[in-house]
N, C-alpha and C positions, 0 to 999 in steps of 0.2 A: 510268805509274810502277809498275813491277812490283817485287815484293819477293822477297828470298831466304827461306831457311828460317825465319829469326827471325820474319818476318811481322808486324812491328809495324804496318805500314800496313794490312795485311789486317785485323788486329784493329781498327784505327781505323775502317776501312770497315764492318766488321761491327757496330761499336757506334755508328756515326754517328747513327742514329735515337735509340737509347737515350740517348746522351750529350747529345742536345739538351736534356735535362732536367738538365744538369750542375750547376745551382746548388744542388741539394739532395742532394748525396752520391751521385749516380748513377755516379760515375767508376769504381766497382769492380764494376760488373755484368759478367757473363760473356756471351760471344756466344750468341745464340739458335741453335737447330739450323739454321734456314734460312741464317743468316749463316755458320755453320761450313761448310755445303755450298757457299756462294758462295766462301768462302775456298779451299776445296779445289779448286774449278774454276779459280780465279785462279792457283793454284800451278802449273798446267800451262801457263801462258802462255808465249809465245815470248820470246826474249831481248830485253832492252831496256836503255836507258841512262837513268839518273836523275841530274840535276845539281841541286845545291843551292848557293846560292840558285836558285830556279826561274826559268823564262822570264818576261821582262818585270818582273823585280824592279827596284825603284828604291832607290837608296842616297843618303844624305847623304854627299857626298864626304868621305873621311877617317874614316868610321865603321868600326868593326871587325866582322868576320864570319869565319866558317869556310867554306872552299870544299871541296865534296865531290863526287866523281863515283863512281857505282855502276854496275857492269855486272852486272845481275841475270839469273839463269837463263842465264848465259853461261859457256862452258868454254874459251874461246880462250886464247892466250898473252898474258899481261899485258904483256910486254915490247914487244909490237907496238902497244900502245895509244898514241894521240896525243891530247893535251889541249892546246889552244891558246886563247889570249886575244888578240884583235886580231892574229892571225897569229904570235904569239910563244908559245913553250912556257910553260905555266902556271907551271912552276918558275922559269923565268927572269923571267917577268912579275912574280911576287910576291917573287922573291929568296929563296925557301924551297923545301925539298925535300918531296915527298909522303910522308906516312905511308901505306904500302901494306899492305892486308890482303886475305885471300882465304878463301873456303870452297870446298866442292866445286862450288858453282853460282854463285859471284859473286866479283867483284874490286872493291875499293874503293880510292879515292885521296883523301886528305884533307890539306889545309893549313889550319892554325888561325891565327887572329889576323891576318888580312890586311885590306887596305883597297884601295879604288879612290881613289887620291889626288887625281885631278883630275876636274872635271866633264866629262861627255861620254858618248858611246855606246861600249859594249863588247860584243864578240861572242865567245862561247865556242863552240868547235867541238871535238867529241869524235868520234873514229873508232876502231873496234875491229873489224878484219876487214871484214865487209860491213855492220856496224852504223855508223850515224852519227847525231849529234844536234847541233843548233845552237840555242843560246839567246841572248837579247839582254838586256843590262842597261843601265840609265841611271843615271848619277851626277850629282847636282845640288848646287849650293851655294845658300845663301839669298841673296835679292836685297837690295841696299842700300836699295831703295825702301821707303817707309813708316815710320811711327813704330814704334819697337821697345818691347817689353815687358821689364820687369825680372823679373817674376814671372808664373807661370801657375798657375791653379787649375782643375783638370779634374774635373768632376762626372760620374760614371757612374751613372745610374739603371739598375741591372741589370734588363734585360727591360722597360724603360720605353718602350714604343711610344707613338704619339700617343694612342690610346684611354686609356692610363693617365693621361696628363696631363689629358685631358678629364674622366675619371671624378673625378680628384682636384679639379679646378676646380669641378665641379658640386657635390661634397660640401662643399668648403671655402667657396666664395663664393656658391653658389646663383644662380638666374636670376629675373628679373622680366620677364614678357612677352617672353621669348626672348633677352633680353640678360643677360650675366653681370653680377653685382653687383660684380665685381672681377676682377683678373687675378692669376695666380700670379707669383711672383718670376721664374721662368724665362721667363714670357710677356713680361716687361719687358726682356729682354736685346736688344741692338741688332740682331744679325744672325741670319739663318735659313738653314739648309741641310738637305738630307736626305742620309743616309748609307746606302750599301749595305753589307751585312754578311757575305756568303758567304766561306767559307774556301777553301783551296787544294784540299780534298778533298771538299767537300760544299756544296750550296746553302744548307742550314740549318746555322748555326754553333752552337757552344757558347760559354760565356763566356770560356774560356781563350784560344783563338786569336783571337777578336774583340778582347778586351782587349789581347792581345799585338800586334795590328796597330796599335792606338792608340799603344803604347809603343815600337814598333820601326820602323814603316813597312813591315813585311813581312807577307805572308800566311803562315799555317801551317795545320796540320791540327787536327781535333777533339782536344781534351785537351792540346795542346802550348802551351808558354809559352817565348817567346824562342829558339826553335829551328826548324830545318827537320827533318822526320822522316828517320830513316835506317833501315838494315836490320839493326842490331845488337840484341842482347838488352837491353842496358842502356838505360834511359830517360834517363840522365844524361850520355851521351856524344855526343848528337846535335849536328850542326853549329849553332853559336850565332850569333845576331845581337845586336848591342849594343842595350841599351835606352836610352831618353832619359835616365833617371836616371843610368845609368852614364856616358853622354856628358857630362852636366852636372857630375858630380863629377870626372870625369877632366880636363876642359878648362876649366871655369868656376869651380870651387870653390863651386858653388851648393848650397844645402840642399835636401833632399828630404823630403817628408812623405807618409805613407800613412794614411788614415783610412777605416774601414769598419764596417758593422754585422754583417759576417760574421766567420768565422774569418779572422784576418789572413793565413793561408796559403791562403785560398780563391782561386779563379781570377783574379778581377779585381784584387784587391790584389797577388796574387803576380806578376802580369804586369809590375809596375813593376821587379822585381828578378830574376826567375827565368829559369832555363834548364833545362827538362826536357820530355821527350816526354809525361810522365804527370802531370797536375795533382794526382793523388792522392799524389804524393811529398811529403806535407806536412811530415814531420820535416826532410827535406832543404831544403824551401823556407824553413822557419824558420831553418835554418843559413845560407841565402843572405841572409836579412834581416840576420843578424848580420854577415855578411861585408861587405855593402855599407854597412851602418849608416846608413839614412835617419835624419835627425835627429828625426823624429816617426813613431812607429808606434803606432796605436791601433785596437783592435777586439776581437774574441773570439779564441779559439783558444789559450788558455794551455796546453792539454793537450800541445801539441807543443813547449812550452818547458820542461816539467818533466822531471826525470830519471826513468828507468823505475821506480825504487824508490818514487816518490811516488804515492800513490793518485790515480787519474784521469789519469795520464800516458798518452800515446799514442806515446811514443818507445820505441825498442828499445835505447837506450843510456843511460848515466848522465850525459850532458851536461846541465848546468843552464844553459839559455840566458838565463834571467832574471838569474842571477849574471853571466853573460857580458856582458850589456848594461849591468848596473850597473858592472862593472869598466871598461867603455868610457866611463863618464861619464854614463849615463842616469839620470834620475829615474824610478822605477817606481811606477805607481799601478794600483789594481785596483777602483776604485769611483768613482761620480759625486762623492761627497764628497771623495775623495782627489784627483780631477782638479781640483775647484774650489779646493782649498787648495794646489795644486802650484806656484803662482807661474809664472814663465816661465824654466824651466831651459834650458840650451843644447841638451839632448837629452831627449826624453820617450818613455817606453814605457808605454802603457796597455793592459792586458789585462783585460777586464771579464767574461769568461765562459770556461769551458773549451772550449765549442763556439761556435756562432753566437750572437751577442747576440739577445735576444728582440726581437720586433717592437714598434713604438712603441705600438700600442694596448694590449698587455699590460703594457708598462713603465709607461705613463702611468696606467693604471687599477689598478696594483698587483695584477694578476691572479696571485695566488700559485699557482694551479693550473697556470699556464703557466710562471711565473718560477722555481718551486722555491726554491732558496736564493739565487738571484741577484737580490736585491731592490733593489740600488743601482747600476743601470747608467745611464750618462749618455745624453743625447740627442745626435743627430747635429749639431745646430747648435752646441751647446756644445763638442763635440769639434772642430768646424771652427774656431770662434773661437779656441780654445786653440791649435790647430795654427798658425794664422796669427800669433798672438802670439809663439810660439816661433820659427817659421821666419823671420819678418820681421826678426829680429835680425841676420841675415846680410846685410851690405852688398852681397854679390855676387848676391843674389836667391834665389828658391826656386821649386821645382816641387812642387805639392801635388795628389795624387789623392784624391778623396773619393767613396766608393761608398755609395749607398743599396741595400744588398744584398738585402733581403727584399722589395722590389718584385717581384723575380723569384721568390724562393722561395715567396711566398704565391700568386702566379699559377699556379705549378706545381700547387699543391693546390687551385686555383680558389677560394681564400679572397680574393676581390678586395677586400673591405672592408679587411682588414688590409693588403693591398698598397697600397690608396689612402692609408691613414694613413701608411705609410712613404714614399709619394711626397710627401705634404704635409710630412713631417718633412724630407726632403731639400730640398724647395723652401725651407723656412725657412733651411736651411744655405746655400743659394744666395743668399738675401737677405743673410746675413752677409758672404759673399764679395763680392757686388755693392757693398755699402756701403763695404767696404774698398777695392775697386778704384776706386770713384768718388772717394774721399778721397785715395788715393795717386796716381792718374793714370798708374800704370805697371804695371798688372796686367791680364792677359787672363783672363777667366772663360769657361769652356766648360761647357755642360751637354748631355749626350747619353746614349745608351743603347748597350749592346754588341750588343743583338739585340732582336727583337720577340717578342710572344706573340700568341696567337689570340683574345684577349679583345676584346669590342666592346660598345657600348651599343645594345641593340635597342629600348629604350623605358623604361617604368617598371613597377614591380610594385605592385599595389594590390588588397587583399582586401575593400574597402569594400562591394561588392555581393554578398559571399558566395562568390565564386569563389576557388579556391586553386590552387597549382601553376602549371603552364604556362598554364592558362586565365585566370590573373590577370595575365599579362604583357600590358601595354597598348601598342599600337603606333600610329604615325601620330597622328591627331587625338585618340586616346584616351590618348596618352602624356603626360599632364599633368605639370607640373614636380614634381620630388621635393621633399620637405618637410624636408630636413635643416636644422637650426638650429645656430648658433654663439653662444650667449648670452654666453659669457665672452670672445668675440672673440680666441681664441687661434689661430684659423686652422683648427682641427679641428672637425668636427661633434660636437655634444654626445653623440650616440649614432649608431651605424650602423643601429639598428633604429627606423625611422620608419614612419608609416602608408603613405606612398608613397615607395618607394625606387627606385634605378636598377635596371633589369633588364639585368644583364650576362651575356652569353652567350659560349661558347667554341667554337672550331671544331675543335680537335685534342685529343681527350680519350679516356681509357678509359671504360668504363661507370661511371656515377656517379649518385648520388641528388642531386636539387636541389629543396629545399623552400623556397628563397629566404629562409631564416632564417639569422641570424648565429650562428655557433658560439661558445660561451663559451670553448672551448679549441680550438686548431687541430687539425684532423682530416685524416687521409689520405683522399683521395677513393675509393681502391680498395684492396682487400686480396687477398692471394694465396690462391687456392683450387685446390689441386692444382698444375697447371702454368700456370694462367691467372689474370689479375686480374679480380675481379668488383667491382661497386659495394659500397661500404662502408656498411651501414645505420647505423653509428655517427655518420654525418654528419647524420642526420635528428633533428629535435626529439624525435620518438618513434620510436626504432629498431624497436620492436615493433608499429608500426601495421599492422593487417591490410591496409590499402589502400596500403602504401608503394610498390607498383610504379607507382602513378600519378605518382610523383616520379622514376622511373627514366629516365635519359637514356642511350640507346644510344650508345656511343662511336664514334669515327671512326678509332681507332688499332688496331693489332694487340693481341691479348689479352696480349702480353708487356709492354705498356706500363702503368705504374702511375700515371702522372701526366700532366697536360697538358704539351705540349712547345712548344719555341720555334718561331717561324715565320721565313720568309725575307723578311718585309716590311722595307722601308726604315725607318729610324728617324730621328727629328728631331734636329737639333743647333742649339743657340742659343749665340751668342758675344757678348762684351761687352768693350770696351776695346781697347787698342792691338793691332793684328794681326787684329782681328775681321773685317776686310774680306776675308780669305782664304776665309772659310767662307760660301760662297754656292753656290746651284745644287745639283747632285747630285755627291756626293763618294764615292769608294771609302773604306772605313774606314782604309786605309793612309795616305790623304791627310791625316787628322787629325794624324798625327805630323808630316808635312811642314809643315802649317799652324802647329803649335806651334814647330817649329824656325825657321820664317820669322818668327814673331812675336818670338822671342828674338834673331833675327839670329845664330843659332848656326852657326858656321863651323868645320869640323874639317879643312879642306884646307890650312891655313896662311895663307890669305889674310885680310887685315884690312880691314873696311869703313872708309872714311874718315869724317870728321866732317861731311861735307856732307849736305844734305837732298835725297835722290834721290826721284823720283816715276816711276811708270810712265806713259810718254808717251801711250799709247793711252787709258788710263783718264782722264787729265787732259783730253785733247782731246775725248773723248766728253762730258764734263761741261760743256764750253764750246761744243759744236757744231762742233768741228774734226774733222780726219781726217788719216790718213796713207795713202800708197800707196808701193809698192816696185817698183823696176825691177831685176829680177834680173840682166839682161844687163849693166847698168852698175854693179850693187851700190850703188844710190843710193836713199835714202828721201826722199820729198817730204812736207812738213808744211804743212797749211793750217789757219790759226787766226786769227780776228779780222781777216780781210782780208789777212793776211800769209802769205807763202809762203817756207818755208825748204827748202833742199836739203842733205841730209846725205850726205856722201861716206863710206860706211861703211869702206872699206879705208884711207882716209887719216885718219879721225878728225876731219875738219873739217866745218864747216857754213857755208853762204853764204845771204845774202839780197840779192836784186837783184844777184847775181854778186859781192857783196862779203863777205869773211869776217865772221862774227859769233862772239861768245864762248860758243857753246853747248857745254856739256860733256855728252857722251852716251856710252853703251856698251850692249852687249847682254849680258843675263844670263838664262840658262835660256830663250833664245829670245824674250825680251821686251826691248824698247828702253826704257831708263831715262835720265832726264836730271836735272840739278840744277834745282831750281825757280827759283833766282836767275838762273842763266844762261839759262833758257828765257824768263823775263820780259824780261830785258835784250835777248835776241836778237829777240824779237817786237816790242819797242819801238823798235828801231833803224830 
């Protein structure tokens, strides 16, 4: 993928490493000199063809997207370009004409708002002189098999890799002779899977394109939300892909909710509604929220809702979005007490901070040094409970995304204790959702992360024999169990400072000081000195200690990095309720979208599922010790189960047993054979 003079993808590549710290406002960094040199070298690349959506993109048939072809570093005659889909010109295939643009070194062809109407395989072939490019697409519909969900609640623990869960469990539940004294709420969810997280442009993702994958089923680039990157200057005109929330509002009349502890315009919550190449387009993302109007919007970030003339505003215009939401019928609240007394309005807007909400530890301990004037912020489980109360009023169902945002933000600064408290806070919110799901019987609950971090438990830290610093990190048989207590049984440790605490280490860091003490106020791990980041002595209990270098940890990242960064590790996913069976094994992050669509039985291609109970034949047979085999030459499937043998004539749609017809109803969907449960039992019993 080569870019023209605008070079947005070059900027994305140059910033890929820095942007991995995207959760804490890193989106506006400028390229490092080495990255600029790399960009200059790339600009001399040979001509190339870029197609969006990209190769191997998967679509829910009937979903909307923008189709774009770029001929970059190419100076040929645009009239000689051929763009075909399944052997037919793209304009004829989509029934729309291209918007054609060009520069001195590129030509672009765009058709907006198109669909792949039918399930199947699609081949895009582009030729321009001696250049050619072929990409393949797959369009699918949801299967009729399986019990369907009315509602979905998706929890995203931002940056919550498996070690984050283990850390939180150890601090919350404790261990006795190697066994945990209890499990987290997310541990109790029915189904398990692991999710791969890389984006289309880098092995290590940021929160924007990873959360976008969950909401659209499409890969994208670092910093991008609901778009594929293009070669124009504007970040707001890139080819779009429809989000799940947009699909549900367009076709189902379902309600949508977004709850987060970050700015509501931050990457993960923004992914539910947004289409931009640059996640830092926060005023525009706030506008997109008002345009789609999710029925519940709660988090921080009111600075982007306030008109420019209001103190604290971060807008460049006089648009008052709070008034806009109120005119659209929203109840507006800005404190925990306001949320508690809000009742159950049809629409709810809660903005509890001008920026990111404070972390749970500081909120719960009334740490005014950290809170400043924002002393009445709600917790995540109360926000989640309120969101469910509002959204469940819609008989058509709802989709709710809940983010534990500062799990990530505090890991960036290596404040793992605060991160753990936020993990426990989100886990309590998961408990609220699970109880609702179990009571309703029609709600799928998912808990996952958008990416991982490099944190891990190496043992425990204990100064009881006089050792301090790294010498007091106890490993293997010396790593006796931590001594956190929870005397009030609220699920949180009474204090993060205990005599034997977890020894959490990080693998991808700048230079920093580690004295294994908890900071009363959050601190940056590194500070800028000249053109390089150095360890911040302010993180030490005694910044002026003459022996402070014994706490110095030499970093593993370039000196241009100020914080710990994301990792490419797979992340866990837990699922509970109807549709949870989809989430097993190893899944690409885009498959989470298709799993949610499957759970809802979401069909956008005009087809309607019938009222019969369909099951996947292979899955059922596996559970009863049966099997199938297929004769490709005859297009016949043989079914063996319980001593019975059925023969399915695929082209005729009939089934026989002992050469006599049986009433089996079967069909193939997305390459899988499904049958109705009643007809299968009747056929086997004959």
